C-alpha angles and dihedrals in degrees: 000000000000103000118110109158142087092279089062092052105044100021128223131303103267151170113236141037103281135049090207100042099038114016094039091042091052090052090051088055091048092052090050090051092050091047091054091043094215140051109286118239089204134018130182111198120193116192126201137195117346091359090059094047100048109017097119096047094046096042095243090141091053091047097051092047089046088055091050086055086052095246116155120237093263097046110124090212088076088083089065099033097120092054092043091051091051091049089055092052095253113150112214124191122185123200133174120225122216102196121095112273133212089251134006091250101053131146132182115202121195112184142162136195096206095272106043137031124212130186124202132176120195143160134220105225102182140285091047091297121134140190123209109213104178139019123188093334095314118124099227131141130205139149103219083221089122132035103291134199123201108197117190111199147140118278105247138140112278096017095120091044090055091049095047091046089061089048091051093049088056091046093239119156116219110222097176137013135184129176133187133171135197093221142338108295088002133106118321139182125211119193119198128184116196137196093228137048117275119233125220087239091062092049089053091050091052091049089053092059117107113265095012108128103176143000125200122192121208114188109152098167102041096118092047092048094049096046109105 
Protein backbone atom coordinates (compact mmCIF):
# COMPACT_ATOMS: atom_id res chain seq x y z
CA UNK A 1 0.00 0.00 0.00
CA UNK A 2 1.41 3.39 -1.04
CA UNK A 3 -0.35 5.78 1.34
CA UNK A 4 1.73 7.42 4.04
CA UNK A 5 -0.02 10.56 5.20
CA UNK A 6 -2.64 11.77 7.65
CA UNK A 7 -5.47 10.74 5.31
CA UNK A 8 -4.27 7.13 5.57
CA UNK A 9 -4.30 7.23 9.37
CA UNK A 10 -7.55 8.99 10.25
CA UNK A 11 -9.47 8.41 7.03
CA UNK A 12 -11.65 10.88 5.14
CA UNK A 13 -14.64 12.87 6.25
CA UNK A 14 -17.54 10.67 5.29
CA UNK A 15 -21.20 9.83 5.39
CA UNK A 16 -21.86 6.31 6.67
CA UNK A 17 -20.57 3.80 9.19
CA UNK A 18 -17.49 2.40 7.47
CA UNK A 19 -14.47 3.89 5.75
CA UNK A 20 -14.16 0.76 3.62
CA UNK A 21 -17.81 0.14 2.81
CA UNK A 22 -18.93 3.75 2.37
CA UNK A 23 -16.04 6.21 1.96
CA UNK A 24 -13.97 3.85 -0.19
CA UNK A 25 -17.06 2.81 -2.13
CA UNK A 26 -17.94 6.44 -2.84
CA UNK A 27 -14.44 7.06 -4.19
CA UNK A 28 -14.77 4.02 -6.48
CA UNK A 29 -17.94 5.56 -7.87
CA UNK A 30 -16.24 8.93 -8.30
CA UNK A 31 -13.35 7.40 -10.24
CA UNK A 32 -15.83 5.61 -12.50
CA UNK A 33 -17.67 8.88 -13.12
CA UNK A 34 -14.43 10.71 -13.98
CA UNK A 35 -13.37 7.87 -16.28
CA UNK A 36 -16.63 8.12 -18.21
CA UNK A 37 -16.41 11.91 -18.19
CA UNK A 38 -20.18 12.38 -17.92
CA UNK A 39 -23.10 11.20 -15.81
CA UNK A 40 -23.95 7.61 -16.78
CA UNK A 41 -27.41 6.88 -18.08
CA UNK A 42 -27.02 3.28 -16.95
CA UNK A 43 -24.70 1.53 -14.52
CA UNK A 44 -24.45 -2.14 -13.65
CA UNK A 45 -22.58 -2.65 -10.38
CA UNK A 46 -21.38 -6.13 -9.37
CA UNK A 47 -20.21 -6.52 -5.79
CA UNK A 48 -17.93 -9.25 -4.47
CA UNK A 49 -16.92 -10.63 -1.08
CA UNK A 50 -17.78 -8.53 1.94
CA UNK A 51 -19.29 -5.86 -0.31
CA UNK A 52 -21.75 -8.41 -1.67
CA UNK A 53 -22.67 -9.72 1.78
CA UNK A 54 -23.29 -6.43 3.59
CA UNK A 55 -23.75 -3.69 1.00
CA UNK A 56 -27.30 -2.75 1.96
CA UNK A 57 -26.65 -2.61 5.69
CA UNK A 58 -23.43 -0.62 5.33
CA UNK A 59 -24.72 1.72 2.64
CA UNK A 60 -22.23 0.57 0.02
CA UNK A 61 -24.91 0.80 -2.65
CA UNK A 62 -25.73 4.38 -1.64
CA UNK A 63 -22.04 5.29 -1.58
CA UNK A 64 -21.14 3.92 -5.01
CA UNK A 65 -24.14 5.60 -6.62
CA UNK A 66 -23.28 8.80 -4.75
CA UNK A 67 -19.83 8.61 -6.31
CA UNK A 68 -21.38 8.12 -9.76
CA UNK A 69 -23.31 11.33 -9.06
CA UNK A 70 -19.91 12.89 -8.24
CA UNK A 71 -20.66 13.40 -4.54
CA UNK A 72 -17.65 13.55 -2.24
CA UNK A 73 -17.36 11.14 0.68
CA UNK A 74 -18.78 13.67 3.17
CA UNK A 75 -21.72 14.84 1.02
CA UNK A 76 -24.99 14.35 2.94
CA UNK A 77 -26.81 13.70 -0.35
CA UNK A 78 -25.23 10.23 -0.41
CA UNK A 79 -28.02 9.08 1.93
CA UNK A 80 -30.52 9.77 -0.86
CA UNK A 81 -28.34 8.87 -3.84
CA UNK A 82 -30.53 6.06 -5.19
CA UNK A 83 -33.58 8.33 -5.32
CA UNK A 84 -31.53 11.19 -6.77
CA UNK A 85 -30.10 8.93 -9.46
CA UNK A 86 -33.58 7.75 -10.39
CA UNK A 87 -34.84 11.34 -10.56
CA UNK A 88 -32.04 12.11 -13.03
CA UNK A 89 -33.02 9.19 -15.24
CA UNK A 90 -30.04 7.05 -14.26
CA UNK A 91 -30.75 3.32 -14.36
CA UNK A 92 -28.85 1.42 -11.65
CA UNK A 93 -28.58 -2.37 -11.47
CA UNK A 94 -26.88 -4.14 -8.55
CA UNK A 95 -25.62 -7.70 -8.77
CA UNK A 96 -23.62 -9.91 -6.42
CA UNK A 97 -20.75 -11.98 -7.77
CA UNK A 98 -19.95 -15.44 -6.45
CA UNK A 99 -16.43 -16.00 -7.79
CA UNK A 100 -13.40 -15.22 -5.67
CA UNK A 101 -12.37 -11.60 -6.00
CA UNK A 102 -9.03 -9.81 -5.87
CA UNK A 103 -10.00 -8.33 -2.48
CA UNK A 104 -12.99 -8.81 -0.10
CA UNK A 105 -14.27 -5.30 -0.89
CA UNK A 106 -14.39 -5.39 -4.68
CA UNK A 107 -16.78 -3.74 -7.11
CA UNK A 108 -17.02 -3.87 -10.89
CA UNK A 109 -18.84 -0.95 -12.47
CA UNK A 110 -20.01 -1.11 -16.08
CA UNK A 111 -21.58 2.15 -17.23
CA UNK A 112 -22.51 4.04 -20.34
CA UNK A 113 -23.47 7.61 -21.16
CA UNK A 114 -25.47 6.79 -24.27
CA UNK A 115 -22.49 6.92 -26.61
CA UNK A 116 -19.67 5.09 -24.82
CA UNK A 117 -19.34 2.24 -22.34
CA UNK A 118 -16.61 1.99 -19.70
CA UNK A 119 -15.77 -0.82 -17.31
CA UNK A 120 -13.84 -0.36 -14.07
CA UNK A 121 -12.92 -2.79 -11.29
CA UNK A 122 -11.67 -1.49 -7.96
CA UNK A 123 -11.22 -2.41 -4.33
CA UNK A 124 -11.68 -0.53 -1.08
CA UNK A 125 -8.61 -1.33 0.98
CA UNK A 126 -9.31 0.52 4.24
CA UNK A 127 -9.31 4.04 5.62
CA UNK A 128 -11.21 5.32 2.60
CA UNK A 129 -8.32 4.32 0.32
CA UNK A 130 -8.97 2.46 -2.92
CA UNK A 131 -7.07 0.63 -5.62
CA UNK A 132 -8.28 0.42 -9.20
CA UNK A 133 -7.20 -2.92 -10.66
CA UNK A 134 -8.68 -2.93 -14.19
CA UNK A 135 -10.06 -0.44 -16.71
CA UNK A 136 -11.77 -1.49 -19.95
CA UNK A 137 -9.94 -4.79 -20.06
CA UNK A 138 -6.52 -3.29 -19.29
CA UNK A 139 -4.62 -4.67 -16.29
CA UNK A 140 -3.60 -1.38 -14.68
CA UNK A 141 -3.42 -0.36 -11.04
CA UNK A 142 -3.67 3.07 -9.46
CA UNK A 143 -4.88 4.65 -6.23
CA UNK A 144 -6.54 7.90 -7.39
CA UNK A 145 -4.81 9.37 -4.33
CA UNK A 146 -3.03 11.84 -6.61
CA UNK A 147 -4.11 13.62 -9.80
CA UNK A 148 -4.32 10.80 -12.34
CA UNK A 149 -4.34 10.65 -16.13
CA UNK A 150 -5.67 7.71 -18.09
CA UNK A 151 -4.32 7.97 -21.63
CA UNK A 152 -5.79 5.60 -24.21
CA UNK A 153 -3.49 5.30 -27.21
CA UNK A 154 -1.97 3.04 -29.83
CA UNK A 155 1.07 1.01 -28.87
CA UNK A 156 3.89 2.45 -30.96
CA UNK A 157 7.59 3.30 -30.55
CA UNK A 158 8.13 6.66 -28.87
CA UNK A 159 4.62 6.96 -27.45
CA UNK A 160 5.73 7.15 -23.82
CA UNK A 161 8.48 9.59 -24.74
CA UNK A 162 5.90 11.87 -26.38
CA UNK A 163 3.65 11.68 -23.32
CA UNK A 164 6.40 12.36 -20.81
CA UNK A 165 7.68 15.24 -22.95
CA UNK A 166 4.32 16.97 -22.52
CA UNK A 167 4.51 16.32 -18.78
CA UNK A 168 8.01 17.78 -18.62
CA UNK A 169 6.99 20.91 -20.53
CA UNK A 170 4.30 21.53 -17.87
CA UNK A 171 6.81 20.82 -15.07
CA UNK A 172 4.75 17.95 -13.70
CA UNK A 173 6.47 15.24 -11.71
CA UNK A 174 5.27 11.69 -12.30
CA UNK A 175 5.01 9.83 -9.00
CA UNK A 176 3.57 6.59 -10.42
CA UNK A 177 3.13 5.01 -13.85
CA UNK A 178 1.48 1.84 -15.14
CA UNK A 179 1.06 0.68 -18.74
CA UNK A 180 -0.81 -2.20 -20.33
CA UNK A 181 -1.60 -3.10 -23.94
CA UNK A 182 -4.06 -5.44 -25.63
CA UNK A 183 -1.50 -6.59 -28.20
CA UNK A 184 1.72 -5.53 -29.84
CA UNK A 185 0.99 -2.39 -31.92
CA UNK A 186 -2.59 -2.59 -30.64
CA UNK A 187 -4.55 -0.57 -28.09
CA UNK A 188 -2.77 0.52 -24.93
CA UNK A 189 -3.52 2.40 -21.72
CA UNK A 190 -1.00 4.48 -19.79
CA UNK A 191 -1.85 5.60 -16.27
CA UNK A 192 0.11 8.46 -14.70
CA UNK A 193 -0.19 9.84 -11.18
CA UNK A 194 1.36 13.26 -10.62
CA UNK A 195 2.41 15.35 -7.64
CA UNK A 196 0.67 18.48 -8.96
CA UNK A 197 -2.73 19.37 -10.38
CA UNK A 198 -3.24 18.78 -14.09
CA UNK A 199 -4.51 21.64 -16.22
CA UNK A 200 -7.09 21.34 -19.03
CA UNK A 201 -4.43 22.76 -21.36
CA UNK A 202 -2.16 19.79 -20.68
CA UNK A 203 -5.00 17.35 -21.31
CA UNK A 204 -5.63 19.05 -24.67
CA UNK A 205 -1.93 18.79 -25.56
CA UNK A 206 -1.96 15.08 -24.78
CA UNK A 207 -5.07 14.62 -26.92
CA UNK A 208 -3.27 16.33 -29.80
CA UNK A 209 -0.49 13.73 -29.81
CA UNK A 210 -0.47 11.27 -32.70
CA UNK A 211 -2.23 8.00 -31.85
CA UNK A 212 -3.82 9.26 -28.61
CA UNK A 213 -7.52 8.53 -28.79
CA UNK A 214 -8.78 9.63 -25.41
CA UNK A 215 -7.63 11.11 -22.10
CA UNK A 216 -9.53 10.89 -18.81
CA UNK A 217 -8.55 12.98 -15.80
CA UNK A 218 -9.24 11.75 -12.26
CA UNK A 219 -8.56 14.34 -9.56
CA UNK A 220 -10.79 13.62 -6.59
CA UNK A 221 -9.08 15.90 -4.08
CA UNK A 222 -8.38 18.98 -6.18
CA UNK A 223 -10.52 21.37 -4.14
CA UNK A 224 -9.07 20.10 -0.86
CA UNK A 225 -5.52 20.40 -2.20
CA UNK A 226 -6.03 23.94 -3.48
CA UNK A 227 -7.77 25.27 -0.36
CA UNK A 228 -5.31 27.46 1.62
